N, C-alpha and C positions, 0 to 999 in steps of 0.2 A: 202779845199776840191778840189780834182782833177777834171778836166773837163771831161765830158762824151761825149762831142759832136762828137769826131772823133772815138769813140770806135765802134767795130763791133756789129752788131745787131744779136741776136739769130734767129734761124729758127722760122717762125710764128707757134704758137700753141704748141711749144715744146722747153724746155730750160733745160739744165743740169748744176748743180752746184756740186762742190766737197768740202767736209768739211774736214779740218784737225785741229789738235790741235795747235793754235786756230785761224783759218782763213777760209774764203770762197774763192774759185776761180770759175770763170765763166764769162759770158758776162756782160758788163756794161750797155747795152741797150737791151731791149726786146720789141717785139710788144705786144700791149694790147689785150683785149678780153679773151675768154676762153683759159687758158694756162695750159699745162701739165708741171709740174715741177718735175724733177728727182733730188734727192739728193743722192750722193754717199759718204759714210763715209770712209775716209782713215785715220782717226785718231784712238786714243786709248780710247776715251770717247764717250758717247752718244752725238748725235748732232741733231739739227732741223734747219729748216729755217722758221722764222716768217717774212712774208712780212708786213712792216709798211708803209702806205701811209702818206706822209707829207703834211699838208695843205700848200697852196700857200705862206702863211706868215712865214713858218718855214723852217729851213735848217738842213742839217746833223749836223752841229755844235750845233744848238739849241738842237737837240735830244741828242747828246753826253753829253752836259752840264747837262741836266736834269736827264738823266739816271745815270750819275756818281754821282750826288748829292743824288739821292734816287733810288738805284737799285732794291728796293722791288716792284716798280710799274712803269708802263709806264706813260709818260706824258699824261695828260688828253686829249690833242689834237691829240695824236697818233691814227691812224686808222688801226686796225688789218685787214689784208687781208689773213691770214692763210698761209699754206704751209705744206710740209712734216714734220712729227713729229717723234721724238724719234727714230732715226736710230742707231742701234748698230754698233760697229766697224766692218768693212769688209762687211757691208750690204748696201742695198739701198732701197729707198722708193719713191713712186710716188704719187703726189696729183694734182688734176685739179681744178683751182680756176679762178675766174673772176677778171681781173686787169684793172682798168681804167687808162688812160694816166696820167702821172705826175711823181713827184719825190718820190722815196721810199728809205728806208734802209732795208737791210736784216740783221737779227740778230739771234743768238742762245741764248735763255734765260735759258737753262738748267744749273744747278749749277755744279761746280767742287767739289772735295772732301772737300774743305774748305768752301763750300756754296756760292762761288762767281759765279754769272751768267757769262757764257762764253763771253757775250757781253763786259764785263769789261776787259776781257783778249785780246781784239782786234777782237773778232768774230762779226764784223759789216762791211757790204759792201753797199755803195750807188749804186743805179742803177736808170735808167730812163726808164719808160714805155712809149713807143711811140704809137701814134694813129695807129691802124692796117691798113695796105695798101692792104691786101687781104681779101677775104671773111671770115667772122667769123667762127671759128671752132665750130661744134655743141657740145652740152652738151653730155657727155658720157652716154651710157646706163648703168643703175645701176642694180645690183642684190639685193640690200638691202638698206633700208632707215633707217637712224639713225637720230632721232629728238632730239635736245638738248633743254631742258627746264630748268627753275630755280627751283630745282637743281637736274637733273636726266637725264637719257637717255630712249628713247623709241625705240624699234626695231621692224621691220617687217621681216618676214623670208627671207632668201637669203644668198649669199656669194660672195666673190671676189671683186666686185666693189661696194663701199659703198657711197651713197649719203648722205651728212650731211647737215641738215638744222637747224639753230639756231633760235628757236622761243622764246628764253629768252630775258630779258631786259639787260643782261650783256654779255660780250664776254665769249665764252667757247672754250675749246679744247677737243680733244679726243686722249688719249694715249692708244694704244692697247698693252696688255701684254699677252704673251704666258705663262701660268701658269705651274708650275711643278706639277707632279702627287700629288694629295691630297691637293694642296694649293688653297686658295681662293684669291680674289682680296684684301680682308682685310689683309691677311697674307703678300701679296706683299707690301702693304703700310706700314705695321708695320715693315717690314725688310728693307725698302728702305734706301739706303745710297747714297748721292750725289757722283758722280764720279765713281760709281761702275756699269758698264753697265749690268752685269749678276749677279743675286742674287739667293740664293737657292730656293726662292719661284717663280722665273720666270724671264723673260727678256722682255723689250719693243721691239716691232716689227713694229712700225710705228704709223700711225694715221694722224690727221689733227691738225695743230697748231691753235692758237687763231683766232676766227672768231667772228666778231661783230654780235649783234642781228639783225635778219632780212636777213642775208646773208647765202649763201650755198656754198658748195664745194664738192669735191669727193676725195677719196683715194682708193688705191688698196692694198689688202692683200690676200695672198694665204693661206687660212685657212685650215690647216690639221686637222683631227679629234682630239679633245682634249678640254681642258679647257682654257678659255681666260678671261681677265678682261678688262673693259673699265673704264678709269679714266679721270677726269678733275682736273689738278693741279693748275689752275689759281686761284689767290686770290680774295676773295669777295671784292667788291668795298667799303663796309662799315666796316666789321669786320676784313678784311685782312686775314681771315682764308681761307685755300684752299677749293675749292668747294667740293672736296671729303668729307670734314668734315661735309658738309651739305647734304650728301647723294648722291653726283654725282659720283657714282661708280657702277659697275654692273658686276656680274659674267655671263659668257656666255659659253654654251657647244655646240661644233660643232660635230655633229654625222658623 
């Protein structure tokens, strides 16, 4: 693993990463605290950033060894800290999350057309989160609150900046899908093909990557009037079935 000691540090409270097929570019060290993460997708596939905090006893090499041996699940010691989710080619998304100091890896867990998670194709980047040296950035003002439970979503009215709070016992994500006219979120799931960013039933437009229970984060989406879907694709800890199979999907109409 390369040393991050002399790498430049991103601006406090704001960091930008660029996704390509299949790699991330961006700073190697960032300040901790409430951090706004921008993901720009310059690839040809869907991409996300999942922040994974490593325990003090584990390294990037440990993570790579375990995820290579079983790419269907994260190591039990991996700590999800979320990030921008499901960004279509040529688009960008923003999420605001709280990051504690320590060693992290960034990964994209979205599968390619062969079903291989992008992390196995090299889409993993180690970073170090430093103790903040300036005053902590405040939490963003939200227009809408999205509460994650086992296994569903609860919404309060609003739009644009969404505050996500995971009240469940498992990690959850939210993928926002802009649905085609007449399509439902179930239609999108039925037609979903890995490695195809735009489907006849709709296209992903962002959201928030995996978030541990008891944690919260924010993401921004410019909702035009129309139909949308909210989906959690993460696998159940016991059955390994995706959470949407247990009801964690929702149709939403924006007037």
